[in-house]
DRENDO-1510 file (C-alpha; in Angstrom, 1 decimal, always signed):
<recs>
REC; n; res; u; v; w
REC; 1; MET; +32.3; +84.9; +114.0 .
REC; 2; SER; +33.3; +87.4; +116.6 .
REC; 3; GLY; +36.0; +86.9; +119.2 .
REC; 4; ALA; +39.8; +86.1; +119.1 .
REC; 5; ILE; +41.5; +83.6; +117.1 .
REC; 6; SER; +44.4; +81.8; +118.8 .
REC; 7; ARG; +47.0; +80.3; +116.5 .
REC; 8; ALA; +50.0; +77.8; +117.1 .
REC; 9; GLU; +52.2; +75.9; +114.7 .
REC; 10; ALA; +53.7; +72.4; +114.7 .
REC; 11; VAL; +56.4; +70.7; +112.5 .
REC; 12; TRP; +56.9; +66.9; +112.7 .
REC; 13; GLU; +59.7; +64.8; +111.1 .
REC; 14; GLY; +59.8; +61.1; +111.0 .
REC; 15; ASP; +57.5; +58.4; +112.3 .
REC; 16; LEU; +55.8; +58.5; +115.6 .
REC; 17; LEU; +58.1; +56.6; +117.8 .
REC; 18; SER; +61.5; +57.9; +116.6 .
REC; 19; GLY; +60.4; +61.2; +115.0 .
REC; 20; ARG; +60.5; +64.6; +116.6 .
REC; 21; GLY; +58.9; +67.9; +116.2 .
REC; 22; LYS; +58.6; +71.5; +117.4 .
REC; 23; VAL; +55.5; +73.6; +118.5 .
REC; 24; SER; +55.4; +77.3; +118.8 .
REC; 25; PRO; +52.6; +79.8; +119.7 .
REC; 26; GLY; +51.6; +82.3; +117.0 .
REC; 27; SER; +52.1; +85.1; +119.4 .
REC; 28; LYS; +55.7; +84.1; +120.0 .
REC; 29; VAL; +55.3; +84.7; +123.7 .
REC; 30; PHE; +57.6; +81.7; +124.2 .
REC; 31; PRO; +60.2; +80.1; +121.9 .
REC; 32; GLU; +59.3; +76.9; +119.9 .
REC; 33; GLN; +59.5; +73.9; +122.0 .
REC; 34; ALA; +60.5; +70.4; +121.2 .
REC; 35; ILE; +58.0; +67.5; +121.3 .
REC; 36; THR; +58.7; +63.8; +120.9 .
REC; 37; TRP; +56.5; +60.6; +121.5 .
REC; 38; ALA; +58.7; +60.0; +124.5 .
REC; 39; ALA; +57.9; +63.3; +126.0 .
REC; 40; ARG; +54.2; +62.5; +125.8 .
REC; 41; ALA; +54.4; +58.8; +127.1 .
REC; 42; GLU; +57.4; +59.2; +129.5 .
REC; 43; ARG; +57.7; +62.9; +130.3 .
REC; 44; LYS; +61.2; +63.6; +129.2 .
REC; 45; PRO; +63.1; +66.5; +130.5 .
REC; 46; GLY; +63.6; +69.5; +128.1 .
REC; 47; THR; +60.6; +68.7; +126.0 .
REC; 48; THR; +56.8; +69.4; +126.2 .
REC; 49; SER; +53.8; +67.6; +125.1 .
REC; 50; PRO; +50.3; +68.6; +123.8 .
REC; 51; GLU; +49.0; +67.3; +127.1 .
REC; 52; GLU; +51.3; +69.7; +129.1 .
REC; 53; LEU; +50.3; +72.6; +126.9 .
REC; 54; LEU; +46.7; +71.6; +127.4 .
REC; 55; ALA; +47.2; +71.5; +131.1 .
REC; 56; ALA; +48.7; +75.1; +131.1 .
REC; 57; ALA; +45.9; +76.3; +129.0 .
REC; 58; HIS; +43.4; +74.7; +131.4 .
REC; 59; ALA; +45.1; +76.2; +134.5 .
REC; 60; GLY; +45.0; +79.7; +133.0 .
REC; 61; CYS; +41.4; +79.4; +131.8 .
REC; 62; PHE; +40.3; +78.1; +135.1 .
REC; 63; ALA; +42.1; +80.8; +137.1 .
REC; 64; MET; +40.5; +83.5; +135.1 .
REC; 65; ALA; +37.0; +82.0; +135.3 .
REC; 66; LEU; +37.3; +81.5; +139.2 .
REC; 67; SER; +38.5; +85.1; +139.6 .
REC; 68; ASN; +35.5; +86.4; +137.7 .
REC; 69; ILE; +33.0; +84.2; +139.6 .
REC; 70; LEU; +34.5; +85.3; +143.0 .
REC; 71; ALA; +34.7; +89.0; +141.9 .
REC; 72; LYS; +31.0; +88.8; +140.8 .
REC; 73; ALA; +30.1; +87.4; +144.2 .
REC; 74; GLY; +31.7; +90.4; +146.0 .
REC; 75; THR; +34.8; +88.4; +147.1 .
REC; 76; PRO; +37.6; +89.1; +144.6 .
REC; 77; PRO; +40.6; +87.0; +145.1 .
REC; 78; GLU; +43.9; +88.3; +146.3 .
REC; 79; ARG; +45.7; +85.4; +144.8 .
REC; 80; LEU; +44.9; +82.1; +143.1 .
REC; 81; GLU; +47.6; +79.4; +142.8 .
REC; 82; VAL; +46.4; +76.9; +140.3 .
REC; 83; SER; +48.0; +73.6; +138.9 .
REC; 84; ALA; +46.6; +71.3; +136.3 .
REC; 85; GLU; +47.6; +67.7; +135.7 .
REC; 86; ALA; +46.5; +66.1; +132.4 .
REC; 87; ALA; +46.5; +62.2; +132.4 .
REC; 88; PHE; +47.5; +60.8; +129.0 .
REC; 89; GLU; +46.7; +57.2; +129.1 .
REC; 90; LYS; +46.4; +54.1; +126.9 .
REC; 91; VAL; +42.8; +53.1; +126.6 .
REC; 92; GLU; +41.0; +50.4; +124.6 .
REC; 93; ASP; +41.1; +52.3; +121.2 .
REC; 94; GLY; +44.6; +54.0; +121.7 .
REC; 95; TYR; +45.8; +56.9; +123.7 .
REC; 96; ARG; +44.0; +59.9; +125.1 .
REC; 97; VAL; +43.6; +62.6; +127.7 .
REC; 98; THR; +41.3; +60.8; +130.2 .
REC; 99; ARG; +41.4; +63.2; +133.1 .
REC; 100; ILE; +42.5; +66.6; +134.1 .
REC; 101; VAL; +43.0; +67.5; +137.8 .
REC; 102; LEU; +42.7; +71.2; +138.6 .
REC; 103; ASN; +44.1; +72.1; +142.1 .
REC; 104; VAL; +43.5; +75.6; +143.4 .
REC; 105; ALA; +44.7; +77.3; +146.6 .
REC; 106; GLY; +43.2; +80.9; +147.1 .
REC; 107; ARG; +43.7; +83.7; +149.3 .
REC; 108; VAL; +40.2; +85.3; +149.3 .
REC; 109; LYS; +39.0; +87.7; +152.1 .
REC; 110; GLY; +35.4; +87.5; +153.2 .
REC; 111; ILE; +34.6; +83.9; +152.0 .
REC; 112; THR; +34.0; +80.6; +153.7 .
REC; 113; ALA; +35.8; +77.4; +152.6 .
REC; 114; GLU; +32.6; +76.0; +151.4 .
REC; 115; LYS; +31.8; +78.9; +149.2 .
REC; 116; PHE; +35.3; +78.9; +147.8 .
REC; 117; VAL; +35.0; +75.2; +146.9 .
REC; 118; GLU; +31.6; +76.0; +145.3 .
REC; 119; ALA; +32.9; +78.6; +143.2 .
REC; 120; ALA; +35.9; +76.5; +142.2 .
REC; 121; LYS; +33.6; +73.7; +141.1 .
REC; 122; GLN; +31.6; +76.3; +139.0 .
REC; 123; ALA; +34.6; +77.4; +137.3 .
REC; 124; GLY; +35.8; +73.9; +136.8 .
REC; 125; GLY; +32.8; +73.2; +134.7 .
REC; 126; GLY; +32.2; +76.6; +133.2 .
REC; 127; CYS; +35.6; +77.9; +131.9 .
REC; 128; PRO; +36.0; +77.8; +128.1 .
REC; 129; ILE; +38.6; +75.0; +128.2 .
REC; 130; SER; +36.5; +72.9; +130.5 .
REC; 131; LYS; +33.7; +73.4; +128.1 .
REC; 132; ALA; +35.6; +72.3; +125.1 .
REC; 133; LEU; +36.6; +69.1; +127.0 .
REC; 134; LYS; +33.2; +68.4; +128.5 .
REC; 135; ASN; +31.7; +64.9; +128.0 .
REC; 136; ASN; +35.1; +63.7; +126.9 .
REC; 137; VAL; +37.6; +64.3; +129.7 .
REC; 138; GLU; +36.9; +63.8; +133.3 .
REC; 139; ILE; +37.6; +67.2; +135.1 .
REC; 140; VAL; +38.4; +67.1; +139.0 .
REC; 141; VAL; +38.6; +70.2; +141.0 .
REC; 142; ASN; +40.4; +70.3; +144.4 .
REC; 143; ALA; +40.1; +73.7; +146.2 .
REC; 144; ARG; +41.4; +75.1; +149.5 .
REC; 145; LEU; +41.8; +78.5; +151.0 .
REC; 146; ILE; +45.2; +79.7; +152.0 .
</recs>
């Protein structure tokens, strides 16, 4: 296999509902973060969740993919502002991430709003995180020029 390997670690103590844990990236670019069931289900301040980390990864991946698509079209972006929202919901067979909404606002010279939306939709389906989630998580892309 060629390419990069990314690593992260997690430690969990106790049962699901009252237990707690910590996650940290192998790169140590940010300190370990507390995780709990309540953080996943209720979004408690001061903790993160696997879904929040997934949203962060997807936002970054999407921004890079969109930047590349725009540059290849001769309209590299000056700035892309991306937010991602991962929906963690109870479904018939338990809990899962059901949808990720990617919102992007871009400052791009020489492009129409329609072409920007088209490029954003392409990036929304083509970035590596989107490809990993394909056929399992609904991905919604909202794009506008600024």
